[in-house]
PyMOL Python script that loads the backbone (N, CA, C, O; Angstrom):
from pymol import cmd

cmd.read_pdbstr("""\
ATOM      1  N   MET A   1       3.535  -8.114  12.102  1.00  0.00           N
ATOM      2  CA  MET A   1       4.176  -6.944  11.500  1.00  0.00           C
ATOM      3  C   MET A   1       5.544  -6.871  11.989  1.00  0.00           C
ATOM      4  O   MET A   1       6.214  -6.275  11.146  1.00  0.00           O
ATOM      5  N   PRO A   2       6.426  -7.312  13.247  1.00  0.00           N
ATOM      6  CA  PRO A   2       7.625  -7.349  13.729  1.00  0.00           C
ATOM      7  C   PRO A   2       8.700  -8.111  12.715  1.00  0.00           C
ATOM      8  O   PRO A   2       9.767  -7.819  12.175  1.00  0.00           O
ATOM      9  N   VAL A   3       7.647  -9.460  12.774  1.00  0.00           N
ATOM     10  CA  VAL A   3       8.977 -10.399  12.156  1.00  0.00           C
ATOM     11  C   VAL A   3       8.777 -10.115  10.699  1.00  0.00           C
ATOM     12  O   VAL A   3       9.501 -10.876  10.057  1.00  0.00           O
ATOM     13  N   HIS A   4       8.002  -9.230   9.829  1.00  0.00           N
ATOM     14  CA  HIS A   4       8.072  -9.214   8.480  1.00  0.00           C
ATOM     15  C   HIS A   4       9.385  -7.680   8.066  1.00  0.00           C
ATOM     16  O   HIS A   4      10.038  -7.295   7.095  1.00  0.00           O
ATOM     17  N   LEU A   5       9.164  -7.279   9.464  1.00  0.00           N
ATOM     18  CA  LEU A   5      10.015  -5.884   9.169  1.00  0.00           C
ATOM     19  C   LEU A   5      11.548  -7.050   9.423  1.00  0.00           C
ATOM     20  O   LEU A   5      12.337  -7.503   8.593  1.00  0.00           O
ATOM     21  N   ALA A   6      11.498  -7.158  10.383  1.00  0.00           N
ATOM     22  CA  ALA A   6      13.027  -8.145  10.291  1.00  0.00           C
ATOM     23  C   ALA A   6      13.551  -8.598   9.653  1.00  0.00           C
ATOM     24  O   ALA A   6      14.772  -8.470   9.554  1.00  0.00           O
ATOM     25  N   ASP A   7      12.588  -9.574   8.702  1.00  0.00           N
ATOM     26  CA  ASP A   7      13.170  -9.987   7.294  1.00  0.00           C
ATOM     27  C   ASP A   7      13.593  -9.111   6.490  1.00  0.00           C
ATOM     28  O   ASP A   7      14.685  -9.042   5.926  1.00  0.00           O
ATOM     29  N   HIS A   8      12.362  -8.173   6.424  1.00  0.00           N
ATOM     30  CA  HIS A   8      12.170  -6.820   5.039  1.00  0.00           C
ATOM     31  C   HIS A   8      13.807  -6.292   5.632  1.00  0.00           C
ATOM     32  O   HIS A   8      14.680  -6.549   4.803  1.00  0.00           O
ATOM     33  N   ILE A   9      14.239  -5.725   6.700  1.00  0.00           N
ATOM     34  CA  ILE A   9      15.734  -4.876   6.859  1.00  0.00           C
ATOM     35  C   ILE A   9      16.594  -6.239   7.129  1.00  0.00           C
ATOM     36  O   ILE A   9      17.735  -5.828   7.342  1.00  0.00           O
ATOM     37  N   ALA A  10      16.596  -7.725   7.226  1.00  0.00           N
ATOM     38  CA  ALA A  10      17.961  -8.526   6.644  1.00  0.00           C
ATOM     39  C   ALA A  10      18.006  -8.155   5.384  1.00  0.00           C
ATOM     40  O   ALA A  10      18.783  -7.250   5.081  1.00  0.00           O
ATOM     41  N   ALA A  11      17.107  -8.830   4.287  1.00  0.00           N
ATOM     42  CA  ALA A  11      17.104  -8.207   3.125  1.00  0.00           C
ATOM     43  C   ALA A  11      17.578  -7.273   2.531  1.00  0.00           C
ATOM     44  O   ALA A  11      17.467  -7.240   1.306  1.00  0.00           O
ATOM     45  N   GLY A  12      18.178  -6.344   3.158  1.00  0.00           N
ATOM     46  CA  GLY A  12      18.969  -5.429   3.022  1.00  0.00           C
ATOM     47  C   GLY A  12      18.193  -4.196   2.369  1.00  0.00           C
ATOM     48  O   GLY A  12      18.817  -3.331   1.755  1.00  0.00           O
ATOM     49  N   ARG A  13      16.299  -4.133   2.584  1.00  0.00           N
ATOM     50  CA  ARG A  13      15.425  -2.949   2.567  1.00  0.00           C
ATOM     51  C   ARG A  13      15.533  -2.414   3.690  1.00  0.00           C
ATOM     52  O   ARG A  13      16.046  -2.877   4.709  1.00  0.00           O
ATOM     53  N   HIS A  14      14.844  -1.012   3.444  1.00  0.00           N
ATOM     54  CA  HIS A  14      14.304  -0.338   4.128  1.00  0.00           C
ATOM     55  C   HIS A  14      13.157   0.068   4.554  1.00  0.00           C
ATOM     56  O   HIS A  14      12.287  -0.032   3.689  1.00  0.00           O
ATOM     57  N   VAL A  15      12.690   0.624   5.863  1.00  0.00           N
ATOM     58  CA  VAL A  15      11.235   1.463   5.574  1.00  0.00           C
ATOM     59  C   VAL A  15      11.169   2.596   6.196  1.00  0.00           C
ATOM     60  O   VAL A  15      11.476   2.625   7.387  1.00  0.00           O
ATOM     61  N   PRO A  16      10.693   3.949   5.423  1.00  0.00           N
ATOM     62  CA  PRO A  16      10.285   4.800   6.499  1.00  0.00           C
ATOM     63  C   PRO A  16      10.403   5.050   8.209  1.00  0.00           C
ATOM     64  O   PRO A  16      11.052   5.825   8.911  1.00  0.00           O
ATOM     65  N   GLY A  17       9.272   3.807   8.509  1.00  0.00           N
ATOM     66  CA  GLY A  17       9.467   3.582   9.728  1.00  0.00           C
ATOM     67  C   GLY A  17       7.446   3.151  10.108  1.00  0.00           C
ATOM     68  O   GLY A  17       6.595   3.583   9.330  1.00  0.00           O
ATOM     69  N   ILE A  18       7.130   2.485  11.084  1.00  0.00           N
ATOM     70  CA  ILE A  18       6.133   2.362  10.442  1.00  0.00           C
ATOM     71  C   ILE A  18       5.886   2.622  12.204  1.00  0.00           C
ATOM     72  O   ILE A  18       6.585   2.290  13.161  1.00  0.00           O
ATOM     73  N   LEU A  19       3.848   3.773  12.081  1.00  0.00           N
ATOM     74  CA  LEU A  19       3.257   3.928  13.594  1.00  0.00           C
ATOM     75  C   LEU A  19       2.687   2.897  13.733  1.00  0.00           C
ATOM     76  O   LEU A  19       2.543   2.022  12.880  1.00  0.00           O
ATOM     77  N   ILE A  20       2.208   2.904  15.111  1.00  0.00           N
ATOM     78  CA  ILE A  20       0.742   2.166  15.441  1.00  0.00           C
ATOM     79  C   ILE A  20       0.273   2.241  16.143  1.00  0.00           C
ATOM     80  O   ILE A  20       0.662   1.918  17.266  1.00  0.00           O
ATOM     81  N   LEU A  21      -1.071   2.817  15.808  1.00  0.00           N
ATOM     82  CA  LEU A  21      -1.749   4.327  16.074  1.00  0.00           C
ATOM     83  C   LEU A  21      -2.728   3.064  17.122  1.00  0.00           C
ATOM     84  O   LEU A  21      -2.878   1.868  16.869  1.00  0.00           O
ATOM     85  N   ASN A  22      -3.295   3.892  18.376  1.00  0.00           N
ATOM     86  CA  ASN A  22      -4.067   3.146  19.637  1.00  0.00           C
ATOM     87  C   ASN A  22      -5.354   3.465  19.305  1.00  0.00           C
ATOM     88  O   ASN A  22      -5.697   4.627  19.089  1.00  0.00           O
ATOM     89  N   ALA A  23      -6.393   2.153  19.225  1.00  0.00           N
ATOM     90  CA  ALA A  23      -7.761   2.811  18.718  1.00  0.00           C
ATOM     91  C   ALA A  23      -8.444   4.342  20.379  1.00  0.00           C
ATOM     92  O   ALA A  23      -9.133   5.358  20.287  1.00  0.00           O
ATOM     93  N   ASN A  24      -7.905   3.809  21.333  1.00  0.00           N
ATOM     94  CA  ASN A  24      -7.579   4.670  22.818  1.00  0.00           C
ATOM     95  C   ASN A  24      -8.030   6.227  22.667  1.00  0.00           C
ATOM     96  O   ASN A  24      -8.897   7.048  22.965  1.00  0.00           O
ATOM     97  N   LEU A  25      -7.074   6.068  22.135  1.00  0.00           N
ATOM     98  CA  LEU A  25      -6.901   7.830  21.837  1.00  0.00           C
ATOM     99  C   LEU A  25      -7.691   8.133  20.810  1.00  0.00           C
ATOM    100  O   LEU A  25      -7.865   7.411  19.828  1.00  0.00           O
ATOM    101  N   SER A  26      -8.266   9.365  21.033  1.00  0.00           N
ATOM    102  CA  SER A  26      -9.081  10.566  20.024  1.00  0.00           C
ATOM    103  C   SER A  26      -8.677  10.892  19.368  1.00  0.00           C
ATOM    104  O   SER A  26      -7.512  11.276  19.479  1.00  0.00           O
ATOM    105  N   ILE A  27      -9.460  10.979  18.049  1.00  0.00           N
ATOM    106  CA  ILE A  27      -8.363  11.636  17.323  1.00  0.00           C
ATOM    107  C   ILE A  27      -7.541  12.721  16.791  1.00  0.00           C
ATOM    108  O   ILE A  27      -6.926  13.029  15.770  1.00  0.00           O
ATOM    109  N   GLY A  28      -7.909  13.299  18.349  1.00  0.00           N
ATOM    110  CA  GLY A  28      -7.815  14.761  18.589  1.00  0.00           C
ATOM    111  C   GLY A  28      -6.140  14.666  19.012  1.00  0.00           C
ATOM    112  O   GLY A  28      -5.246  15.409  18.607  1.00  0.00           O
ATOM    113  N   GLN A  29      -6.039  13.692  19.807  1.00  0.00           N
ATOM    114  CA  GLN A  29      -5.060  13.559  20.454  1.00  0.00           C
ATOM    115  C   GLN A  29      -4.203  11.900  19.479  1.00  0.00           C
ATOM    116  O   GLN A  29      -3.372  11.266  20.129  1.00  0.00           O
ATOM    117  N   THR A  30      -4.365  11.672  18.777  1.00  0.00           N
ATOM    118  CA  THR A  30      -3.518  10.843  17.750  1.00  0.00           C
ATOM    119  C   THR A  30      -3.126  11.946  16.173  1.00  0.00           C
ATOM    120  O   THR A  30      -2.418  11.599  15.227  1.00  0.00           O
ATOM    121  N   ILE A  31      -3.844  13.275  16.338  1.00  0.00           N
ATOM    122  CA  ILE A  31      -3.345  14.280  15.549  1.00  0.00           C
ATOM    123  C   ILE A  31      -2.580  14.665  16.010  1.00  0.00           C
ATOM    124  O   ILE A  31      -1.563  14.723  15.318  1.00  0.00           O
ATOM    125  N   ASP A  32      -2.458  15.250  17.592  1.00  0.00           N
ATOM    126  CA  ASP A  32      -1.179  15.338  18.307  1.00  0.00           C
ATOM    127  C   ASP A  32       0.258  15.066  18.523  1.00  0.00           C
ATOM    128  O   ASP A  32       1.351  15.632  18.538  1.00  0.00           O
ATOM    129  N   GLU A  33      -0.253  14.007  18.672  1.00  0.00           N
ATOM    130  CA  GLU A  33       0.653  12.499  18.243  1.00  0.00           C
ATOM    131  C   GLU A  33       2.079  12.553  17.199  1.00  0.00           C
ATOM    132  O   GLU A  33       3.310  12.560  17.199  1.00  0.00           O
ATOM    133  N   LEU A  34       0.369  12.594  15.992  1.00  0.00           N
ATOM    134  CA  LEU A  34       1.716  12.887  14.957  1.00  0.00           C
ATOM    135  C   LEU A  34       2.061  14.017  14.521  1.00  0.00           C
ATOM    136  O   LEU A  34       3.147  14.216  13.977  1.00  0.00           O
ATOM    137  N   THR A  35       1.129  14.943  14.718  1.00  0.00           N
ATOM    138  CA  THR A  35       2.095  16.116  14.973  1.00  0.00           C
ATOM    139  C   THR A  35       3.833  16.270  15.432  1.00  0.00           C
ATOM    140  O   THR A  35       4.873  16.441  14.796  1.00  0.00           O
ATOM    141  N   LEU A  36       3.433  16.082  17.083  1.00  0.00           N
ATOM    142  CA  LEU A  36       4.691  15.753  17.777  1.00  0.00           C
ATOM    143  C   LEU A  36       5.994  15.088  16.799  1.00  0.00           C
ATOM    144  O   LEU A  36       7.157  15.283  16.445  1.00  0.00           O
ATOM    145  N   ILE A  37       5.390  14.606  16.734  1.00  0.00           N
ATOM    146  CA  ILE A  37       6.375  13.383  14.728  1.00  0.00           C
ATOM    147  C   ILE A  37       7.165  14.455  13.757  1.00  0.00           C
ATOM    148  O   ILE A  37       8.348  14.675  13.498  1.00  0.00           O
ATOM    149  N   VAL A  38       6.277  14.840  13.477  1.00  0.00           N
ATOM    150  CA  VAL A  38       6.283  15.395  11.834  1.00  0.00           C
ATOM    151  C   VAL A  38       7.521  16.792  12.810  1.00  0.00           C
ATOM    152  O   VAL A  38       8.690  16.961  12.465  1.00  0.00           O
ATOM    153  N   GLU A  39       6.907  17.502  13.873  1.00  0.00           N
ATOM    154  CA  GLU A  39       7.156  18.612  13.818  1.00  0.00           C
ATOM    155  C   GLU A  39       9.091  18.541  14.481  1.00  0.00           C
ATOM    156  O   GLU A  39      10.102  19.126  14.094  1.00  0.00           O
ATOM    157  N   ALA A  40       8.809  17.404  15.741  1.00  0.00           N
ATOM    158  CA  ALA A  40      10.329  17.485  15.798  1.00  0.00           C
ATOM    159  C   ALA A  40      11.211  15.874  15.960  1.00  0.00           C
ATOM    160  O   ALA A  40      12.054  15.504  16.777  1.00  0.00           O
ATOM    161  N   ALA A  41      10.686  15.307  15.001  1.00  0.00           N
ATOM    162  CA  ALA A  41      11.614  14.227  14.794  1.00  0.00           C
ATOM    163  C   ALA A  41      12.920  14.237  14.027  1.00  0.00           C
ATOM    164  O   ALA A  41      13.599  15.072  14.625  1.00  0.00           O
ATOM    165  N   PHE A  42      13.224  14.031  13.599  1.00  0.00           N
ATOM    166  CA  PHE A  42      14.954  13.687  12.517  1.00  0.00           C
ATOM    167  C   PHE A  42      14.676  13.302  11.836  1.00  0.00           C
ATOM    168  O   PHE A  42      13.950  12.310  11.784  1.00  0.00           O
ATOM    169  N   ASP A  43      15.289  14.133  10.672  1.00  0.00           N
ATOM    170  CA  ASP A  43      15.184  12.616  10.066  1.00  0.00           C
ATOM    171  C   ASP A  43      15.805  11.309   9.888  1.00  0.00           C
ATOM    172  O   ASP A  43      16.877  11.030  10.425  1.00  0.00           O
ATOM    173  N   GLU A  44      14.912  10.197   8.863  1.00  0.00           N
ATOM    174  CA  GLU A  44      15.176   9.302   9.429  1.00  0.00           C
ATOM    175  C   GLU A  44      15.467   8.529  10.990  1.00  0.00           C
ATOM    176  O   GLU A  44      16.177   7.542  11.183  1.00  0.00           O
ATOM    177  N   GLU A  45      14.838   9.156  11.806  1.00  0.00           N
ATOM    178  CA  GLU A  45      14.643   9.262  12.979  1.00  0.00           C
ATOM    179  C   GLU A  45      14.006   7.853  13.451  1.00  0.00           C
ATOM    180  O   GLU A  45      14.390   7.120  14.362  1.00  0.00           O
ATOM    181  N   TYR A  46      12.738   7.664  12.414  1.00  0.00           N
ATOM    182  CA  TYR A  46      12.051   6.580  13.102  1.00  0.00           C
ATOM    183  C   TYR A  46      11.991   5.006  11.732  1.00  0.00           C
ATOM    184  O   TYR A  46      11.252   4.029  11.608  1.00  0.00           O
ATOM    185  N   GLN A  47      13.106   5.494  11.022  1.00  0.00           N
ATOM    186  CA  GLN A  47      13.997   4.414   9.510  1.00  0.00           C
ATOM    187  C   GLN A  47      14.362   2.784  10.650  1.00  0.00           C
ATOM    188  O   GLN A  47      15.162   2.706  11.583  1.00  0.00           O
ATOM    189  N   ASP A  48      13.319   1.558  10.028  1.00  0.00           N
ATOM    190  CA  ASP A  48      13.011   0.603  10.341  1.00  0.00           C
ATOM    191  C   ASP A  48      12.437   0.785  11.463  1.00  0.00           C
ATOM    192  O   ASP A  48      11.719  -0.197  11.269  1.00  0.00           O
ATOM    193  N   GLN A  49      12.096   1.148  12.464  1.00  0.00           N
ATOM    194  CA  GLN A  49      11.404   1.169  13.599  1.00  0.00           C
ATOM    195  C   GLN A  49       9.872   0.355  13.506  1.00  0.00           C
ATOM    196  O   GLN A  49       9.474  -0.268  12.521  1.00  0.00           O
ATOM    197  N   ILE A  50       9.435   0.463  14.275  1.00  0.00           N
ATOM    198  CA  ILE A  50       7.622  -0.113  14.706  1.00  0.00           C
ATOM    199  C   ILE A  50       7.454   0.746  16.278  1.00  0.00           C
ATOM    200  O   ILE A  50       7.693   0.097  17.295  1.00  0.00           O
ATOM    201  N   VAL A  51       7.047   2.182  16.396  1.00  0.00           N
ATOM    202  CA  VAL A  51       6.924   2.388  16.944  1.00  0.00           C
ATOM    203  C   VAL A  51       4.959   2.947  17.355  1.00  0.00           C
ATOM    204  O   VAL A  51       4.099   3.493  16.663  1.00  0.00           O
ATOM    205  N   HIS A  52       4.980   2.399  18.923  1.00  0.00           N
ATOM    206  CA  HIS A  52       3.135   2.796  19.066  1.00  0.00           C
ATOM    207  C   HIS A  52       3.188   4.288  19.275  1.00  0.00           C
ATOM    208  O   HIS A  52       4.121   5.090  19.308  1.00  0.00           O
ATOM    209  N   LEU A  53       1.543   4.426  19.437  1.00  0.00           N
ATOM    210  CA  LEU A  53       1.113   5.783  19.990  1.00  0.00           C
ATOM    211  C   LEU A  53       0.634   5.386  20.583  1.00  0.00           C
ATOM    212  O   LEU A  53       0.089   4.300  20.382  1.00  0.00           O
ATOM    213  N   PRO A  54       0.553   6.149  21.834  1.00  0.00           N
ATOM    214  CA  PRO A  54       1.473   7.585  22.180  1.00  0.00           C
ATOM    215  C   PRO A  54       2.428   7.346  22.433  1.00  0.00           C
ATOM    216  O   PRO A  54       2.799   6.319  23.001  1.00  0.00           O
ATOM    217  N   LEU A  55       3.075   8.248  22.071  1.00  0.00           N
ATOM    218  CA  LEU A  55       4.655   8.418  22.381  1.00  0.00           C
ATOM    219  C   LEU A  55       5.426   8.606  23.590  1.00  0.00           C
ATOM    220  O   LEU A  55       5.637   9.728  24.052  1.00  0.00           O
ATOM    221  N   PRO A  56       5.924   7.353  24.204  1.00  0.00           N
ATOM    222  CA  PRO A  56       6.245   7.468  26.144  1.00  0.00           C
ATOM    223  C   PRO A  56       7.063   9.845  25.814  1.00  0.00           C
ATOM    224  O   PRO A  56       7.517  10.623  24.974  1.00  0.00           O
ATOM    225  N   GLN A  57       6.706   9.725  27.074  1.00  0.00           N
ATOM    226  CA  GLN A  57       6.905  11.026  27.501  1.00  0.00           C
ATOM    227  C   GLN A  57       8.050  10.671  28.640  1.00  0.00           C
ATOM    228  O   GLN A  57       8.550  11.571  29.314  1.00  0.00           O
TER     229      GLN A  57
END
""", "prot")
cmd.dss("prot")
cmd.show_as("cartoon", "prot")
cmd.util.cbc("prot")
cmd.orient("prot")
């Protein structure tokens, strides 16, 4: 995915962001992580990024 994203951006395109879920998190933990992102993120904060969950603290 990172290589494809780099090629995509190099072509002048954008993505709103890619969130990689962690299979070791419970569904509740994943929902908490996604809720935190939705409530606390600025517009376009994750644009053109690949972010792995859980978020660093």
